[in-house]
All heavy atoms as an XYZ file, in Angstrom:
922
protein
N       0.420    -16.947     12.886
C       1.072    -15.726     12.463
C       0.363    -14.532     13.093
O      -0.855    -14.473     13.144
C       0.992    -15.636     10.928
C       1.615    -14.378     10.373
S       1.542    -14.285      8.583
C       2.252    -15.831      8.127
N       1.126    -13.614     13.570
C       0.578    -12.422     14.202
C       0.111    -11.447     13.140
O       0.841    -11.153     12.205
C       1.633    -11.741     15.089
O       2.073    -12.685     16.051
C       1.065    -10.542     15.789
N      -1.093    -10.941     13.292
C      -1.609     -9.959     12.352
C      -1.164     -8.554     12.720
O      -0.652     -8.320     13.807
N      -1.347     -7.651     11.806
C      -1.012     -6.249     12.018
C      -2.287     -5.525     12.449
O      -3.346     -5.725     11.856
C      -0.466     -5.611     10.725
C       0.706     -6.424     10.174
C      -0.094     -4.165     10.933
C       1.913     -6.497     11.061
N      -2.191     -4.692     13.463
C      -3.362     -3.963     13.932
C      -3.865     -3.015     12.853
O      -3.087     -2.435     12.097
C      -3.023     -3.156     15.184
C      -2.819     -4.021     16.396
C      -2.653     -3.200     17.652
O      -3.199     -2.082     17.721
O      -1.985     -3.689     18.565
N      -5.178     -2.845     12.796
C      -5.797     -1.999     11.778
C      -5.268     -0.569     11.824
O      -5.064      0.061     10.788
C      -7.320     -2.012     11.942
N      -5.010     -0.036     13.028
C      -4.532      1.342     13.128
C      -3.141      1.499     12.509
O      -2.843      2.522     11.881
C      -4.500      1.802     14.584
O      -3.630      0.985     15.334
N      -2.294      0.487     12.632
C      -0.974      0.524     12.010
C      -1.110      0.464     10.501
O      -0.470      1.215      9.770
C      -0.103     -0.643     12.507
O       0.005     -0.552     13.919
C       1.269     -0.628     11.868
N      -1.968     -0.411     10.029
C      -2.186     -0.543      8.595
C      -2.746      0.738      8.015
O      -2.317      1.197      6.958
C      -3.129     -1.722      8.316
C      -3.456     -1.960      6.851
C      -2.187     -2.185      6.037
C      -4.387     -3.147      6.716
N      -3.691      1.367      8.714
C      -4.305      2.590      8.212
C      -3.252      3.669      7.987
O      -3.289      4.388      6.991
C      -5.375      3.097      9.181
C      -6.053      4.349      8.692
C      -7.040      4.272      7.728
C      -5.686      5.597      9.178
C      -7.658      5.421      7.256
C      -6.292      6.748      8.716
C      -7.285      6.651      7.760
O      -7.882      7.789      7.292
N      -2.288      3.751      8.864
C      -1.251      4.768      8.741
C      -0.307      4.537      7.582
O       0.418      5.447      7.184
N      -0.284      3.336      7.033
C       0.623      3.024      5.932
C      -0.109      2.656      4.640
O       0.536      2.356      3.643
C       1.546      1.857      6.310
O       0.748      0.714      6.605
C       2.411      2.191      7.502
N      -1.411      2.719      4.638
C      -2.185      2.269      3.476
C      -1.815      3.033      2.208
O      -1.592      2.426      1.158
C      -3.684      2.378      3.757
C      -4.611      1.896      2.641
C      -4.313      0.453      2.266
C      -6.061      2.046      3.066
N      -1.728      4.344      2.276
C      -1.377      5.104      1.076
C      -0.028      4.671      0.525
O       0.128      4.484     -0.685
C      -1.362      6.611      1.362
C      -2.745      7.176      1.562
O      -3.749      6.527      1.310
N      -2.793      8.407      2.034
N       0.952      4.512      1.410
C       2.278      4.082      0.985
C       2.218      2.705      0.318
O       2.815      2.485     -0.741
C       3.237      4.063      2.170
C       4.638      3.514      1.912
C       5.371      4.323      0.847
C       5.430      3.502      3.210
N       1.486      1.779      0.917
C       1.365      0.439      0.344
C       0.721      0.476     -1.040
O       1.156     -0.224     -1.961
C       0.545     -0.461      1.271
C       1.188     -0.801      2.607
C       0.189     -1.505      3.505
C       2.434     -1.642      2.407
N      -0.309      1.294     -1.192
C      -0.989      1.382     -2.487
C      -0.090      2.013     -3.542
O       0.011      1.506     -4.666
C      -2.289      2.173     -2.350
C      -3.350      1.528     -1.457
C      -4.549      2.443     -1.312
C      -3.762      0.169     -1.994
N       0.565      3.107     -3.185
C       1.458      3.755     -4.142
C       2.581      2.804     -4.560
O       2.903      2.694     -5.743
C       2.034      5.043     -3.550
C       1.039      6.174     -3.287
C       1.721      7.319     -2.559
C       0.385      6.656     -4.568
N       3.165      2.100     -3.619
C       4.260      1.174     -3.926
C       3.772      0.029     -4.805
O       4.463     -0.393     -5.737
C       4.882      0.646     -2.629
C       6.073     -0.241     -2.835
C       7.215      0.529     -3.460
C       8.456     -0.343     -3.594
N       9.554      0.365     -4.258
N       2.596     -0.489     -4.524
C       2.048     -1.599     -5.300
C       1.798     -1.188     -6.746
O       1.932     -2.004     -7.658
C       0.751     -2.114     -4.644
O       1.055     -2.512     -3.300
C       0.168     -3.300     -5.385
N       1.483      0.078     -6.947
C       1.197      0.577     -8.298
C       2.428      1.194     -8.968
O       2.319      1.769    -10.052
C       0.058      1.599     -8.235
C      -1.280      0.987     -7.838
C      -2.277      2.069     -7.478
C      -1.809      0.098     -8.954
N       3.580      1.060     -8.354
C       4.796      1.701     -8.864
C       5.156      1.240    -10.280
O       5.579      2.044    -11.109
C       5.961      1.413     -7.920
C       7.259      2.045     -8.336
C       8.357      1.791     -7.335
O       8.407      0.687     -6.735
O       9.170      2.702     -7.150
N       5.002     -0.040    -10.570
C       5.492     -0.582    -11.834
C       4.435     -0.801    -12.908
O       4.778     -0.919    -14.081
C       6.215     -1.909    -11.580
C       7.457     -1.723    -10.729
O       8.140     -0.692    -10.881
O       7.738     -2.607     -9.891
N       3.172     -0.888    -12.506
C       2.135     -1.148    -13.503
C       0.757     -0.775    -12.974
O       0.544     -0.702    -11.771
C       2.144     -2.615    -13.917
C       1.786     -3.578    -12.792
C       1.826     -5.030    -13.209
O       1.239     -5.374    -14.258
O       2.461     -5.816    -12.490
N      -0.153     -0.555    -13.912
C      -1.540     -0.268    -13.562
C      -2.221     -1.571    -13.137
O      -2.010     -2.614    -13.756
C      -2.276      0.347    -14.746
N      -3.006     -1.485    -12.071
C      -3.722     -2.654    -11.560
C      -5.134     -2.251    -11.155
O      -5.372     -1.102    -10.803
C      -3.013     -3.217    -10.323
C      -1.587     -3.725    -10.497
C      -0.957     -4.001     -9.138
C      -1.559     -4.969    -11.367
N      -6.033     -3.224    -11.153
C      -7.379     -2.975    -10.631
C      -7.417     -3.344     -9.155
O      -6.491     -3.982     -8.635
C      -8.442     -3.732    -11.442
C      -8.249     -5.215    -11.469
N      -8.683     -6.036    -10.459
C      -7.670     -6.027    -12.386
C      -8.400     -7.285    -10.748
N      -7.766     -7.315    -11.916
N      -8.464     -2.914     -8.467
C      -8.554     -3.050     -7.016
C      -8.339     -4.453     -6.489
O      -7.575     -4.650     -5.539
N      -8.991     -5.426     -7.091
C      -8.846     -6.803     -6.601
C      -7.409     -7.285     -6.753
O      -6.872     -7.950     -5.865
C      -9.808     -7.739     -7.335
C      -9.806     -9.194     -6.892
C     -10.120     -9.317     -5.401
C     -10.800    -10.004     -7.720
N      -6.751     -6.919     -7.851
C      -5.357     -7.333     -8.042
C      -4.439     -6.615     -7.060
O      -3.451     -7.185     -6.597
C      -4.904     -7.093     -9.478
C      -3.499     -7.602     -9.756
C      -3.284     -9.085     -9.452
O      -4.230     -9.888     -9.571
O      -2.156     -9.432     -9.060
N      -4.759     -5.374     -6.714
C      -3.981     -4.664     -5.689
C      -4.083     -5.418     -4.360
O      -3.073     -5.663     -3.698
C      -4.470     -3.215     -5.534
C      -4.178     -2.411     -6.813
C      -3.835     -2.543     -4.319
C      -4.888     -1.067     -6.867
N      -5.310     -5.805     -3.987
C      -5.514     -6.579     -2.752
C      -4.703     -7.863     -2.785
O      -4.017     -8.193     -1.819
C      -6.987     -6.957     -2.591
C      -7.869     -5.907     -2.045
C      -9.289     -6.443     -1.911
O      -9.871     -6.961     -2.869
N      -9.847     -6.298     -0.737
N      -4.804     -8.591     -3.876
C      -4.109     -9.874     -4.005
C      -2.595     -9.701     -3.918
O      -1.904    -10.492     -3.284
C      -4.457    -10.531     -5.339
C      -5.850    -11.067     -5.409
C      -6.099    -11.644     -6.783
N      -7.472    -12.109     -6.911
C      -8.115    -12.188     -8.053
N      -7.536    -11.821     -9.195
N      -9.353    -12.623     -8.092
N      -2.084     -8.680     -4.569
C      -0.631     -8.474     -4.587
C      -0.110     -8.154     -3.188
O       0.901     -8.697     -2.763
C      -0.273     -7.363     -5.564
C       1.217     -7.278     -5.732
C       1.677     -6.762     -7.024
N       1.138     -7.436     -8.183
C       1.365     -7.023     -9.417
N       2.111     -5.961     -9.639
N       0.861     -7.669    -10.438
N      -0.800     -7.271     -2.468
C      -0.371     -6.947     -1.103
C      -0.460     -8.181     -0.221
O       0.451     -8.467      0.558
C      -1.182     -5.767     -0.537
C      -0.815     -4.476     -1.290
C      -0.951     -5.607      0.969
C      -1.694     -3.287     -0.977
N      -1.520     -8.941     -0.362
C      -1.678    -10.170      0.407
C      -0.527    -11.135      0.115
O       0.097    -11.673      1.032
C      -3.028    -10.824      0.071
C      -3.261    -12.081      0.866
O      -3.376    -11.994      2.103
O      -3.324    -13.171      0.249
N      -0.221    -11.315     -1.148
C       0.841    -12.237     -1.545
C       2.219    -11.751     -1.075
O       3.000    -12.517     -0.516
C       0.816    -12.420     -3.067
C       1.786    -13.463     -3.574
C       1.644    -13.729     -5.075
N       1.972    -12.544     -5.861
C       1.097    -11.854     -6.597
N      -0.167    -12.222     -6.654
N       1.478    -10.797     -7.284
N       2.511    -10.488     -1.287
C       3.827     -9.958     -0.920
C       4.068     -9.965      0.585
O       5.219    -10.031      1.029
C       3.989     -8.529     -1.454
C       4.144     -8.406     -2.971
C       4.064     -6.950     -3.395
C       5.443     -9.046     -3.433
N       3.013     -9.890      1.367
C       3.162     -9.863      2.828
C       2.910    -11.217      3.474
O       2.852    -11.308      4.696
C       2.215     -8.822      3.462
O       0.856     -9.236      3.256
C       2.451     -7.440      2.892
N       2.755    -12.253      2.667
C       2.476    -13.569      3.236
C       1.177    -13.576      4.015
O       1.054    -14.236      5.036
N       0.203    -12.815      3.544
C      -1.127    -12.681      4.148
C      -1.119    -11.968      5.502
O      -2.103    -12.000      6.225
C      -1.819    -14.041      4.289
O      -2.002    -14.624      3.014
N      -0.017    -11.310      5.845
C       0.026    -10.553      7.103
C      -0.802     -9.278      7.023
O      -1.315     -8.804      8.030
C       1.466    -10.176      7.459
O       2.190    -11.323      7.803
N      -0.895     -8.706      5.826
C      -1.682     -7.494      5.621
C      -2.804     -7.798      4.645
O      -2.545     -8.154      3.493
C      -0.817     -6.364      5.051
C       0.399     -5.950      5.857
C       1.146     -4.847      5.129
C      -0.002     -5.496      7.242
N      -4.008     -7.666      5.117
C      -5.167     -7.887      4.263
C      -5.993     -6.612      4.252
O      -6.456     -6.160      5.294
C      -5.973     -9.079      4.759
C      -5.155    -10.368      4.673
C      -5.890    -11.570      5.217
O      -6.986    -11.463      5.736
N      -5.273    -12.719      5.097
N      -6.133     -6.046      3.084
C      -6.823     -4.776      2.922
C      -8.290     -5.034      2.607
O      -8.607     -5.670      1.604
C      -6.204     -3.949      1.769
C      -4.683     -3.933      1.824
C      -6.812     -2.558      1.724
C      -4.094     -3.224      2.989
N      -9.181     -4.551      3.456
C     -10.617     -4.677      3.200
C     -11.029     -3.740      2.085
O     -10.484     -2.638      1.943
C     -11.424     -4.295      4.449
C     -11.350     -5.337      5.547
O     -11.079     -6.506      5.241
O     -11.584     -4.961      6.703
N     -12.027     -4.164      1.318
C     -12.563     -3.303      0.255
C     -13.047     -1.976      0.822
O     -12.940     -0.944      0.168
C     -13.711     -4.005     -0.474
C     -13.255     -5.140     -1.354
C     -14.408     -5.796     -2.084
O     -15.494     -5.193     -2.191
O     -14.208     -6.923     -2.565
N     -13.570     -2.006      2.042
C     -14.077     -0.797      2.682
C     -12.999      0.230      2.972
O     -13.285      1.404      3.171
N     -11.744     -0.194      3.010
C     -10.614      0.722      3.172
C      -9.934      0.975      1.831
O      -9.484      2.088      1.560
C      -9.608      0.148      4.163
N      -9.858     -0.050      0.994
C      -9.126      0.031     -0.267
C      -9.717      1.061     -1.225
O      -9.020      1.978     -1.671
C      -9.100     -1.337     -0.948
C      -8.477     -1.363     -2.340
C      -6.988     -1.062     -2.273
C      -8.734     -2.702     -3.006
N     -10.991      0.928     -1.548
C     -11.568      1.775     -2.593
C     -11.677      3.244     -2.189
O     -11.372      4.116     -3.008
C     -12.887      1.185     -3.095
C     -12.619     -0.087     -3.873
C     -12.839     -1.333     -3.313
C     -12.077     -0.031     -5.157
C     -12.550     -2.497     -4.015
C     -11.790     -1.187     -5.863
C     -12.033     -2.418     -5.286
O     -11.730     -3.558     -5.984
N     -12.037      3.557     -0.958
C     -11.995      4.976     -0.568
C     -10.572      5.546     -0.641
O     -10.382      6.687     -1.052
C     -12.523      4.972      0.872
C     -13.380      3.759      0.957
C     -12.709      2.746      0.074
N      -9.573      4.748     -0.269
C      -8.181      5.218     -0.334
C      -7.768      5.453     -1.783
O      -7.126      6.461     -2.097
C      -7.243      4.213      0.332
N      -8.135      4.548     -2.679
C      -7.821      4.740     -4.097
C      -8.487      6.008     -4.639
O      -7.860      6.771     -5.374
C      -8.254      3.517     -4.912
C      -7.433      2.252     -4.695
C      -8.106      1.055     -5.349
C      -6.013      2.426     -5.208
N      -9.731      6.236     -4.258
C     -10.430      7.456     -4.709
C      -9.757      8.712     -4.161
O      -9.632      9.712     -4.867
C     -11.907      7.398     -4.325
C     -12.713      6.440     -5.203
C     -14.215      6.585     -5.013
N     -14.660      6.212     -3.686
C     -14.940      4.971     -3.304
N     -14.795      3.965     -4.145
N     -15.362      4.725     -2.084
N      -9.342      8.677     -2.893
C      -8.641      9.832     -2.299
C      -7.325     10.108     -3.020
O      -7.000     11.251     -3.328
C      -8.345      9.593     -0.811
C      -9.471      9.942      0.119
C      -8.999      9.968      1.577
N      -8.223      8.802      1.985
C      -8.735      7.651      2.401
N     -10.036      7.490      2.475
N      -7.946      6.663      2.759
N      -6.569      9.053     -3.285
C      -5.293      9.222     -3.972
C      -5.501      9.762     -5.387
O      -4.722     10.588     -5.871
C      -4.526      7.898     -4.007
C      -4.012      7.399     -2.659
C      -3.503      5.963     -2.762
C      -2.941      8.311     -2.107
N      -6.570      9.326     -6.022
C      -6.888      9.844     -7.358
C      -7.327     11.302     -7.273
O      -6.875     12.141     -8.051
C      -7.972      8.986     -8.009
C      -8.224      9.355     -9.456
C      -9.168      8.407    -10.158
O      -9.949      7.683     -9.494
O      -9.144      8.412    -11.403
N      -8.154     11.617     -6.314
C      -8.610     12.998     -6.113
C      -7.433     13.937     -5.852
O      -7.406     15.070     -6.326
C      -9.584     13.049     -4.934
C     -10.140     14.449     -4.649
C     -10.714     14.563     -3.255
N      -9.629     14.410     -2.286
C      -9.780     13.872     -1.085
N     -10.933     13.445     -0.662
N      -8.743     13.771     -0.262
N      -6.430     13.425     -5.139
C      -5.253     14.227     -4.797
C      -4.220     14.283     -5.924
O      -3.156     14.872     -5.761
C      -4.598     13.693     -3.520
C      -5.490     13.884     -2.295
O      -6.463     14.657     -2.359
O      -5.201     13.237     -1.264
N      -4.525     13.643     -7.043
C      -3.639     13.690     -8.198
C      -2.461     12.743     -8.134
O      -1.531     12.849     -8.936
N      -2.492     11.791     -7.216
C      -1.392     10.841     -7.074
C      -1.599      9.598     -7.937
O      -0.638      8.892     -8.259
C      -1.221     10.439     -5.613
C      -1.027     11.615     -4.644
C      -0.966     11.124     -3.216
C       0.207     12.413     -5.000
N      -2.840      9.336     -8.286
C      -3.207      8.229     -9.161
C      -4.109      8.750    -10.255
O      -4.777      9.777    -10.092
C      -3.982      7.139     -8.401
C      -3.325      6.416     -7.243
C      -4.304      5.412     -6.646
C      -2.040      5.733     -7.681
N      -4.155      8.006    -11.346
C      -5.170      8.220    -12.370
C      -5.734      6.849    -12.696
O      -5.103      5.826    -12.401
C      -4.586      8.917    -13.603
C      -3.444      8.184    -14.256
C      -2.778      9.002    -15.349
O      -3.008     10.218    -15.419
O      -2.025      8.404    -16.127
N      -6.922      6.824    -13.267
C      -7.548      5.531    -13.533
C      -8.261      5.553    -14.875
O      -8.568      6.613    -15.420
C      -8.529      5.178    -12.418
O      -9.636      6.055    -12.434
N      -8.492      4.353    -15.368
C      -9.287      4.187    -16.577
C      -9.940      2.811    -16.531
O      -9.427      1.895    -15.873
C      -8.452      4.369    -17.835
C      -7.382      3.325    -18.043
C      -6.545      3.608    -19.278
O      -6.721      4.669    -19.901
O      -5.705      2.760    -19.607
N     -11.046      2.695    -17.216
C     -11.761      1.426    -17.255
C     -11.061      0.494    -18.232
O     -10.546      0.908    -19.263
C     -13.214      1.630    -17.668
C     -14.025      2.264    -16.592
C     -14.391      3.577    -16.512
C     -14.547      1.631    -15.439
N     -15.097      3.791    -15.356
C     -15.226      2.626    -14.689
C     -14.513      0.331    -14.950
C     -15.861      2.333    -13.477
C     -15.148      0.041    -13.746
C     -15.814      1.045    -13.030
N     -11.049     -0.774    -17.870
C     -10.479     -1.812    -18.723
C     -11.123     -3.147    -18.399
O     -12.099     -3.200    -17.639
N     -10.569     -4.204    -18.948
C     -11.088     -5.554    -18.733
C     -10.057     -6.341    -17.920
O      -8.880     -6.404    -18.274
C     -11.354     -6.272    -20.077
C     -12.339     -5.461    -20.938
C     -11.872     -7.693    -19.848
C     -13.711     -5.278    -20.317
N     -10.527     -6.921    -16.828
C      -9.644     -7.693    -15.936
C      -9.323     -9.047    -16.547
O      -9.913     -9.450    -17.561
C     -10.312     -7.879    -14.578
O     -11.365     -8.812    -14.678
N      -8.416     -9.766    -15.894
C      -8.064    -11.111    -16.341
C      -9.258    -12.059    -16.266
O      -9.288    -13.070    -16.946
C      -6.875    -11.657    -15.517
C      -7.137    -11.856    -14.048
C      -7.103    -10.568    -13.222
O      -6.736     -9.493    -13.727
O      -7.485    -10.638    -12.045
N     -10.257    -11.715    -15.459
C     -11.475    -12.518    -15.348
C     -12.530    -12.068    -16.365
O     -13.680    -12.469    -16.293
C     -12.049    -12.421    -13.937
N     -12.119    -11.200    -17.286
C     -12.994    -10.686    -18.345
C     -14.155     -9.853    -17.807
O     -15.243     -9.861    -18.345
C     -13.521    -11.814    -19.220
C     -12.455    -12.609    -19.914
C     -12.570    -12.370    -21.393
N     -11.681    -13.216    -22.143
C     -10.600    -12.747    -22.751
N     -10.298    -11.492    -22.658
N      -9.834    -13.559    -23.445
N     -13.876     -9.144    -16.716
C     -14.862     -8.240    -16.130
C     -14.371     -6.814    -16.273
O     -13.171     -6.552    -16.265
C     -15.082     -8.561    -14.655
C     -15.710     -9.908    -14.461
C     -16.177    -10.067    -13.044
N     -16.898    -11.310    -12.940
C     -16.986    -12.024    -11.856
N     -16.397    -11.615    -10.754
N     -17.663    -13.136    -11.837
N     -15.314     -5.916    -16.372
C     -14.974     -4.501    -16.444
C     -14.425     -4.066    -15.082
O     -15.009     -4.365    -14.049
C     -16.233     -3.709    -16.801
C     -15.968     -2.291    -17.144
C     -17.216     -1.677    -17.796
N     -16.922     -0.315    -18.174
C     -17.490      0.754    -17.631
N     -18.428      0.612    -16.720
N     -17.155      1.954    -18.017
N     -13.295     -3.394    -15.092
C     -12.658     -2.985    -13.840
C     -11.929     -1.661    -14.060
O     -11.493     -1.352    -15.160
C     -11.667     -4.053    -13.378
N     -11.795     -0.904    -12.980
C     -11.052      0.349    -13.026
C      -9.593      0.046    -12.683
O      -9.301     -0.519    -11.641
C     -11.641      1.357    -12.040
C     -10.994      2.733    -12.140
C     -11.730      3.767    -11.314
N     -13.011      4.134    -11.860
C     -13.208      5.037    -12.832
N     -12.185      5.631    -13.386
N     -14.415      5.324    -13.239
N      -8.701      0.426    -13.593
C      -7.265      0.217    -13.413
C      -6.634      1.528    -12.967
O      -6.878      2.578    -13.551
C      -6.619     -0.251    -14.721
C      -6.923     -1.687    -15.050
C      -8.165     -2.063    -15.536
C      -5.962     -2.661    -14.844
C      -8.446     -3.384    -15.838
C      -6.230     -3.988    -15.137
C      -7.476     -4.356    -15.632
N      -5.805      1.444    -11.924
C      -5.153      2.616    -11.338
C      -3.670      2.594    -11.672
O      -3.049      1.539    -11.705
C      -5.329      2.607     -9.814
C      -6.760      2.719     -9.395
C      -7.553      1.583     -9.247
C      -7.341      3.962     -9.166
C      -8.883      1.683     -8.879
C      -8.670      4.069     -8.787
C      -9.429      2.927     -8.651
O     -10.753      3.032     -8.289
N      -3.110      3.785    -11.892
C      -1.667      3.925    -12.122
C      -1.167      5.189    -11.452
O      -1.921      6.134    -11.250
C      -1.331      3.915    -13.599
C      -1.611      5.203    -14.327
C      -1.092      5.222    -15.758
N      -1.512      4.105    -16.562
C      -2.727      3.987    -17.108
N      -3.626      4.909    -16.912
N      -3.026      2.950    -17.827
N       0.112      5.187    -11.116
C       0.737      6.358    -10.505
C       0.874      7.490    -11.517
O       1.174      7.252    -12.676
C       2.149      6.021    -10.025
C       2.335      5.304     -8.713
C       3.808      5.089     -8.432
C       1.700      6.043     -7.583
N       0.690      8.690    -11.041
C       1.016      9.871    -11.829
C       2.447     10.292    -11.468
O       3.047      9.742    -10.533
C       0.057     11.027    -11.499
O       0.231     11.364    -10.109
C      -1.400     10.659    -11.763
N       2.967     11.279    -12.164
C       4.299     11.802    -11.813
C       4.289     12.331    -10.381
O       5.237     12.120     -9.615
C       4.708     12.895    -12.795
N       3.203     12.980    -10.019
C       3.068     13.483     -8.645
C       3.046     12.328     -7.645
O       3.624     12.415     -6.556
C       1.791     14.309     -8.561
C       1.588     15.019     -7.269
C       0.364     15.905     -7.359
N       0.100     16.536     -6.107
C      -0.955     17.269     -5.844
N      -1.852     17.489     -6.788
N      -1.129     17.803     -4.674
N       2.383     11.232     -8.015
C       2.340     10.050     -7.163
C       3.704      9.414     -6.993
O       4.054      8.938     -5.911
N       4.512      9.420     -8.049
C       5.864      8.873     -7.963
C       6.716      9.692     -7.001
O       7.478      9.137     -6.210
C       6.498      8.826     -9.346
C       5.846      7.792    -10.238
C       6.286      7.903    -11.691
O       6.860      8.901    -12.120
N       6.006      6.864    -12.454
N       6.563     11.007     -7.058
C       7.313     11.873     -6.136
C       6.880     11.634     -4.695
O       7.699     11.564     -3.782
C       7.120     13.341     -6.511
C       7.831     13.728     -7.777
C       7.538     15.161     -8.154
C       8.137     15.495     -9.514
N       7.753     16.816     -9.981
N       5.565     11.522     -4.484
C       5.060     11.268     -3.131
C       5.544      9.921     -2.629
O       5.921      9.783     -1.472
C       3.531     11.333     -3.130
C       2.872     10.960     -1.810
C       3.005     12.014     -0.725
N       2.314     13.227     -1.050
C       1.015     13.452     -0.844
N       0.267     12.534     -0.275
N       0.479     14.597     -1.195
N       5.523      8.908     -3.491
C       6.008      7.583     -3.097
C       7.450      7.659     -2.633
O       7.797      7.118     -1.577
C       5.875      6.594     -4.256
C       6.524      5.223     -4.041
C       5.951      4.516     -2.821
C       6.373      4.375     -5.291
N       8.300      8.323     -3.387
C       9.716      8.423     -3.010
C       9.862      9.103     -1.652
O      10.626      8.643     -0.793
C      10.487      9.195     -4.079
N       9.103     10.169     -1.421
C       9.186     10.906     -0.157
C       8.663     10.061      1.004
O       9.298      9.967      2.053
C       8.396     12.214     -0.291
C       8.645     13.196      0.811
C       8.064     14.570      0.520
N       6.625     14.569      0.318
C       6.027     14.856     -0.855
N       6.719     15.196     -1.910
N       4.718     14.831     -0.956
N       7.504      9.429      0.814
C       6.919      8.625      1.894
C       7.749      7.383      2.193
O       7.894      6.982      3.340
C       5.474      8.241      1.563
C       4.520      9.397      1.701
C       3.066      8.973      1.739
O       2.774      7.801      2.066
O       2.218      9.832      1.460
N       8.313      6.787      1.151
C       9.134      5.597      1.351
C      10.384      5.951      2.147
O      10.754      5.226      3.074
C       9.504      5.000     -0.008
C      10.187      3.669      0.088
C      10.277      2.989     -1.261
O       9.329      2.959     -2.013
N      11.428      2.446     -1.560
N      11.021      7.065      1.832
C      12.205      7.498      2.580
C      11.845      7.772      4.045
O      12.575      7.363      4.957
C      12.810      8.745      1.943
N      10.711      8.427      4.274
C      10.271      8.696      5.643
C       9.962      7.420      6.405
O      10.312      7.285      7.587
N       9.320      6.483      5.736
C       8.981      5.209      6.377
C      10.249      4.443      6.747
O      10.362      3.888      7.839
C       8.075      4.377      5.479
C       7.737      3.055      6.084
C       8.192      1.844      5.711
C       6.879      2.813      7.203
N       7.686      0.863      6.510
C       6.870      1.433      7.432
C       6.124      3.644      8.023
C       6.132      0.854      8.458
C       5.382      3.054      9.055
C       5.398      1.684      9.257
N      11.227      4.424      5.864
C      12.478      3.713      6.152
C      13.205      4.338      7.339
O      13.756      3.617      8.182
C      13.368      3.677      4.914
C      12.833      2.794      3.778
C      13.708      2.943      2.538
C      12.702      1.346      4.196
N      13.184      5.657      7.442
C      13.771      6.332      8.608
C      13.054      5.908      9.889
O      13.672      5.643     10.911
C      13.707      7.854      8.459
C      14.686      8.384      7.434
O      15.627      7.659      7.044
O      14.491      9.549      7.000
N      11.735      5.838      9.827
C      10.919      5.433     10.974
C      11.243      3.993     11.384
O      11.454      3.703     12.573
C       9.439      5.574     10.611
C       8.499      5.056     11.655
C       8.207      5.805     12.800
C       7.878      3.818     11.505
C       7.334      5.323     13.757
C       7.007      3.333     12.466
C       6.742      4.083     13.588
O       5.887      3.600     14.537
N      11.303      3.101     10.414
C      11.595      1.692     10.698
C      12.968      1.549     11.356
O      13.133      0.814     12.328
C      11.510      0.840      9.412
C      12.087     -0.550      9.614
C      10.069      0.761      8.934
N      13.959      2.270     10.844
C      15.308      2.216     11.429
C      15.300      2.710     12.877
O      15.949      2.128     13.748
C      16.277      3.042     10.604
C      16.600      2.415      9.268
C      17.467      3.369      8.445
C      17.634      2.873      7.037
N      18.381      3.850      6.198
N      14.558      3.776     13.132
C      14.492      4.322     14.489
C      13.825      3.334     15.441
O      14.319      3.104     16.557
C      13.745      5.655     14.486
N      12.729      2.741     15.028
C      12.035      1.761     15.877
C      12.929      0.549     16.099
O      13.023      0.024     17.216
C      10.677      1.365     15.264
C      10.060      0.189     16.011
C       9.724      2.551     15.264
N      13.618      0.101     15.062
C      14.500     -1.057     15.200
C      15.606     -0.791     16.214
O      15.962     -1.684     16.990
C      15.096     -1.413     13.842
N      16.137      0.424     16.227
C      17.170      0.752     17.220
C      16.611      0.638     18.633
O      17.272      0.120     19.529
C      17.717      2.164     16.972
C      18.661      2.245     15.789
C      19.403      3.571     15.727
N      18.536      4.715     15.573
C      18.141      5.226     14.408
N      18.531      4.674     13.278
N      17.372      6.288     14.367
N      15.404      1.106     18.825
C      14.795      1.018     20.153
C      14.537     -0.443     20.521
O      14.821     -0.872     21.630
C      13.489      1.840     20.212
C      12.752      1.579     21.511
C      13.776      3.318     20.030
N      14.032     -1.218     19.619
C      13.733     -2.618     19.908
C      14.981     -3.434     20.220
O      14.913     -4.420     20.939
C      12.969     -3.242     18.742
C      11.577     -2.674     18.484
C      10.956     -3.342     17.266
C      10.679     -2.836     19.703
N      16.115     -3.013     19.724
C      17.361     -3.749     19.962
C      18.065     -3.328     21.250
O      19.116     -3.840     21.576
C      18.299     -3.567     18.767
C      17.775     -4.268     17.533
C      18.688     -4.039     16.354
C      18.098     -4.725     15.142
N      18.921     -4.499     13.946
N      17.493     -2.386     21.985
C      18.091     -1.906     23.228
C      18.247     -3.032     24.228
O      19.251     -3.143     24.921
C      17.257     -0.747     23.821
C      17.688     -0.409     25.208
C      17.310      0.459     22.903
N      17.268     -3.898     24.319
C      17.269     -4.957     25.321
C      16.907     -6.284     24.671
O      15.914     -6.379     23.952
C      16.248     -4.616     26.410
O      16.036     -5.713     27.245
N      17.671     -7.358     24.933
C      17.357     -8.660     24.341
C      15.957     -9.160     24.721
O      15.332     -9.879     23.972
C      18.422     -9.613     24.918
C      19.502     -8.725     25.395
C      18.888     -7.407     25.727
N      15.456     -8.755     25.900
C      14.104     -9.174     26.315
C      13.025     -8.626     25.395
O      11.944     -9.180     25.320
C      13.807     -8.720     27.752
C      14.674     -9.361     28.807
C      16.038     -8.675     28.915
O      16.176     -7.515     28.491
O      16.965     -9.318     29.394
N      13.313     -7.546     24.722
C      12.321     -6.925     23.836
C      12.335     -7.558     22.453
O      11.466     -7.280     21.651
C      12.553     -5.427     23.722
C      12.299     -4.710     25.027
C      12.617     -3.232     24.947
O      13.361     -2.790     24.078
N      12.059     -2.478     25.852
N      13.304     -8.394     22.149
C      13.364     -9.068     20.853
C      12.323    -10.176     20.827
O      12.146    -10.892     21.781
C      14.750     -9.679     20.621
C      15.857     -8.659     20.533
C      15.868     -7.956     19.186
O      15.533     -8.561     18.188
N      16.229     -6.687     19.179
N      11.651    -10.313     19.658
C      10.703    -11.365     19.340
C      10.231    -12.142     20.484
O       9.560    -13.052     20.534
């Protein structure tokens, strides 16, 4: 399976985190696991990128967090979207979908460029 380049992932990390937290509060390890599972292991988020991004999103008012107990009975910080985060998610998701559609049109120009 072809992996995704780190630079591509970096440009979409905030969107992935906001989307993953759309429906429920999760702790960092569960966020990693969920993204890994949903992408069939194509996207693997390193802790060195994950936790600074979560802190930035919290600092920017897009997430809030509180301490709780994980399923492994360990103390963990759980993150959830704020109202501001929900608005940003909707805006970024719409922009990303426009981008994907535009790239797909270019890729379909020539059959040689397909897969």
